[in-house]
C-alpha positions in Angstrom: -58.5 -3.1 244.9 -62.0 -4.1 245.9 -62.6 -7.8 245.8 -65.8 -8.9 243.9 -68.0 -11.2 245.6 -70.6 -13.6 244.1 -73.1 -16.4 245.4 -71.5 -19.7 244.9 -74.4 -22.3 244.7 -72.0 -25.4 245.5 -70.7 -23.4 248.8 -74.1 -22.1 249.5 -72.5 -18.5 250.5 -70.8 -15.4 248.9 -67.4 -16.0 247.9 -64.6 -13.9 246.1 -64.6 -14.2 242.5 -61.3 -15.0 240.7 -60.6 -13.6 237.2 -63.7 -11.3 236.8 -64.4 -10.4 233.3 -67.2 -8.1 231.8 -69.8 -9.8 229.8 -72.6 -7.9 227.5 -75.9 -9.7 227.8 -78.3 -9.6 225.3 -80.7 -7.1 227.3 -77.8 -4.4 227.1 -77.0 -5.0 231.2 -73.5 -5.9 232.0 -72.5 -8.6 233.8 -69.0 -10.2 235.5 -68.2 -13.9 235.1 -65.5 -15.7 236.9 -64.6 -18.6 238.8 -65.1 -19.4 242.6 -62.3 -18.8 244.9 -63.3 -22.0 247.1 -65.0 -24.7 244.7 -63.5 -23.5 241.3 -67.1 -23.5 239.6 -68.5 -20.6 237.1 -69.7 -17.4 238.7 -71.9 -14.8 237.1 -72.9 -11.6 238.7 -75.2 -9.1 237.2 -73.7 -5.4 237.9 -76.0 -3.0 235.9 -76.4 -0.8 232.6 -72.9 0.7 233.0 -69.8 -1.3 231.9 -68.0 -2.7 234.8 -64.4 -1.2 235.3 -62.2 -4.1 236.7 -58.7 -2.9 238.2 -55.9 -5.9 238.7 -53.8 -6.3 241.3 -50.9 -6.1 239.2 -51.3 -2.8 237.8 -49.0 -0.7 239.3 -49.9 2.6 238.2 -51.2 4.8 240.4 -54.3 7.1 239.7 -53.5 10.7 240.5 -56.8 12.6 241.4 -56.9 16.1 240.9 -58.0 18.4 244.0 -59.6 21.5 243.6 -57.7 23.9 245.6 -60.1 26.7 244.9 -63.0 24.7 246.3 -61.0 24.1 249.6 -59.9 27.9 249.7 -63.5 28.9 249.3 -64.7 26.6 252.0 -62.1 27.6 254.6 -63.1 31.5 253.9 -66.8 30.5 254.5 -66.6 28.0 257.1 -63.1 28.7 258.6 -62.0 25.0 258.9 -60.3 22.6 256.3 -62.5 21.2 253.6 -63.3 17.5 254.1 -64.4 15.2 251.3 
């Protein structure tokens, strides 16, 4: 899981956000609300027009990303080496 950082006014630096929750603002943009890991105050970070996806650390399900074997095979035929993402 990637840690979400936000600026903490009290600590005067970016700190990791504990328990981030998505929040829809009035203008249609999405933000994250959470608490500071250092000082415990509320943090707010604007993330954009798309809803953020929060992955929990307790989630034990592993995502399986399907690979495109045909694309790798064609790349091997054309360039003569393995296809790297």
